N, C-alpha and C positions, 0 to 999 in steps of 0.2 A: 743325684743318685735319690730314687726315691727307698730302695731296699737296699740292707747289706744282709745276706746270708751268710753266716761266719761255724764254722766247725770240722766237721772231717771230709775229706777226696779218697778217694780209693776208686779203684778197679776192680769189677765183678770176674772172673772166668767162669763162663756156667756150663754145665753139660746136662740137658733133664733127659728123663724116658731111657737111661740106659736099664740093662735088660740087667744086670749083676753088678754087683760091685769085686772083682778078682779075685780070688789069693793071689800070696806072694808070686813077683812072675808071671802074669797073665796077662794079657791083653784085650780089650773090648774098645770096640767102637761106636762112637756117640752119634744115634740114629740120625737124630735135628743138629748134628756138626756143632761144636763148640764157639760160644759168643763171646765177645768183649765188652763189658757195659761198663759205663760211669753210675762210679754209689759213691756215698757218703751221703750223710743228709744235707748239708752245704749247699751241695752239689744239686741233692734230688730237689731240692724245694727252691731253691734258686733258675732251674729249669723248667717244674710247676708252672710256677710264676709268669713265665714268658710265654708257658706255651697257653698262660689265664689271659694273658694279653699285655701282661706289663712288660715297658719298656726301658724302665730306667734301674735294671737291676744288678748289684754285684756282687759275684761269691769269693771269700778268704777260706781258703785250706790249706793244710803243708805237703808240699808234694817232692819230691825225690827232683834232682837236676839226670833226670833221663826220659826215653823212651815213651813210657808210660802217663809220666806227669807232662812231658808235651802232648798226647791221648787228651789225659785231661783240658786242659786248657784250650785245645781244639775243637773240640767238643762243647762246653761252653758258650765260645765265639760261634759256631754254629747254630746255635740252640736260640742266642738272643741274649746270652747271658754276658758278662764283663768279668773277664777273671780276673783275680787279686789274691796271686799264690802267695805264700810264702817259701821259697825254692830252697831246700839243703844239698848241698854237696856230696856228700857223705851219709847220709840216710834214703835208703831205697823208696819212691812212692809207694800205699801202700795196697797190697792185692789179697782179694777174699774166693778164692774155689768154692765156686758150690756145686754137689753132684747130690742128682735124687734118681734113684731107682725106683722103676713104676713099681707105682702103689706103695711106697715107701714115701714118710716127708725126706727133705732135706736134709745133707751134711754140707756140713759148712769147714771149710781148714781157711784159716783168717792169720794174719800175722798185725803187731804190732811196731810198724813202722812209721813215715814221718808224718801218718793221720794222727799222731798221737801230739806232734810234737808242736804245734800252733801255739804260740808266743803273744801274749796279752800286746803285749806294743804295738803288733802287726794290725791287729782289730782295732787299737784306740786311734791309731794312726787312722782310718779306713773310717773311726766314726767323725771326726773333724770335717767330714765333709756333709755333715749333720742328716742323713739319711732318715726318711718317715718313718720308718721301722726298721728293728737290729732286729733279724733272729739267730738265734743263738744253740747251735744243735749240739747232739754229740755231750751234754756234760755232764759227766760224771768216768767218760773216756778217753778228756783234753787236758796232759799231765801239767801242763803250766796255766793253763784258761782258769783251771778246777779251783788254785790255787787260791786268783785273783780276780774270781769272776765278781765278787763285790765293787770293784774298781775302777771295772768294765764297764757293769751296769751307771755305777754312778759318774761316769763319765757319757754311757748316754743317754741319762736322765739336765746331764748340764747341758746337752745340745739341743733339750726337748725331743728325742729320740724312743719311739715307744718300742719297748723286748717286751719279745715273745718266747721261750727258751723253754727247748724240748731237751729231755732227759734219757739217759740211759741208767743200766745197772754201774756201780762204780767198780773200776779197777782195781781202786782203794777199798778198806774194810769196812766203811761206812759215808752216812753223808752226810758230813759236814760242813765239805762243801758249800752245798747246799742249801743248807738249813740258815748256816751264816749271814747268805745274799737275800734270802729268803722277802724278807722287807722292801731291796731294792728291783725286785721283778714286776713289772707290768702283769704277762698274763704269762702262767705256768702249765706245760702241759704235758702231760704221764697217762700212760697206761694206767690200768685197774691194775697189775701186777706191780710197776714200780712203786703206786699209792701203796700198795700193800709195803713194801718189802720199807720205805718212807714209816708209817705211823701204826704199822700192825695191825690195820683196820682191812676187813674187806669187803666191807659194805661201803659201796664210792661216796654216799650221802653224809657218812659220820665220817671217812676220810675227809674230804674235801672242811669239812671242818677244822680239824684236828689237822690241818695244813694252814688251814688259816690261824689257830691258837698260835703254830710255831712262826708266824708274821709274812703268811703269803699275802697278796692280793686278790686275784682273781686267777681261779684257777681250774682248769681243765683237765677232765679226768675220760679219759674215752675207753670203752669198752668192745672195742669193735663191730659185730654185729648187734651189739645190744646196745648201742648208742653209746651216752654219755650221760654223762653228769658237771655241772658247773657251781661255780659259785660267783657271781661280783656283788659285788655293795654287801647288803645285808640277803640278797637272794638267792636261792636252790634253781638252776635250771635241769629239769632233766629232757632230755631227746632224746627218740628212739631213731636208729639208723635206717637211713635208704633202703631198700629193698630190691638186692640186682643178683646174681649170677656169678656170687665168687670161683674166680678163676685163678689170682695169685696174689696174696694179702705182699707183697713187698713193697713197699715206699708209703703204704696206706696212713700212715701217721706224719707225714711229711707230705704226702697232697692236704691233708686236714690241715697241715700248718699253712699247707699255702693257699689254701682256700681263704681262712681266717682273715692272714693279713689281705689277699685280694680285691675281699670287703672292707675291711676296715681303710684302704685306701681311697675309696670311695667319700671319705671323710673330712672336712677340715682339719680336724684334728685328733686322730686315730686311738689315744689315749681317754677323750672326752666323749667316747661312747656311750649312748645311756644304755639302759637296760633293752628295749627294744630293737635297738641296733646292733646292740652285741649279738642278742638273739639270732641277727638275722645272718651274723659272721659268721654264726657257729654250725648257722641253715649250711651255707655256703662251705664250710669248712667239709661237713658232713655230706655232701654234693660231692665236694672233691675226691675226698677218700672212699667213697661207693665207684666213681668213673674207674680211678686206680683200682681195683680189682676185679672189674669187669676184664685184664687182658694179662698176660703177663710184661713182667718187667716193670719195676719201680716208678717210673713217667710216663711208659707209653698212652695211658687212655687217661691223663689226665689235661685235658683240653679243652678252652673254650665251650664251643660247640655241645660235650659229650654232659659237661657240668652244667648248661641251659637247660638241658633238653630233661636232665632230672629234674631239677628246679620248676620246670613247667611240668610235670607229670606228679612229682609228690609231692612239692612244698609243702604245699596248701594242707594234707594229713599230716606229715610230721609236725609243722606249727603249730598245728590245731591242738595236738598232740600234747605238744610240750608246751604250749601255755598252758594249759589245762591242770598241766602238774607240778606248775611253779608254785616256790611255797619260800617263806622267809624261816629265817634262821632267829632262836627264842637269844 
């Protein structure tokens, strides 16, 4: 196993371009139909990695012993990912309903179900296979994993597994679960809003330093079309985003993480990436995220040929601007 992607599994039920949301008792037909898609951070990142060319990817999440849980497993296998779910008999597979009225932002109706109940033991058992990289997503929304995050990360470190952790705003009222584990995380990814919620700082360059003070090692803060800010060692890297026509931003953060992992796997030891190599990993992450937003769906356009095309067309400019902006922290 090269990569273990652990976190949430869910099923997205999507209706777009609706003319209205009806009043009580009303009926409206979805002009584009109603689609059912696999979702959740662990599922998205694992599928992205398979589409980028990785052949040894395992995905772990928690599902119910039901029809939709079976759909998730079949979809992962069809995508070239080895599913390793934790299956519960009495809790259903999580579902998320997304409704979009023409000209308006999406509305979501979600449930907290099996997706929140993944256990640390399930992940640690898979870590015994010594994957080269562990992606652990949905931190902040995994009831049992959040509480045992340092234990999981120590297990990964004992097996020489590089860890990339991705967070969401927590269901609990604070970030203590993350702060206690920061020193064990190899790479922490979060967006600008999440960084602000943890540090109270809106400037990403100041926020990465604040996260370092809290104990984080390598930090990457993404800011959508504004690009990213990263801190590795004593060096702050700012990198502009690739320029694309955005259609749907769903899954962009997952695609970004997949791009980073895909590059790091080209190295003998991902954790020992030089600053230059890490900059190239960020570049591939940015390209994968940019490819993602050019189509509807979280994984639709995260494909090797589309990412290569963006890298061929824009990497020189993006890398040049990034290199010029590199600074050292005091």
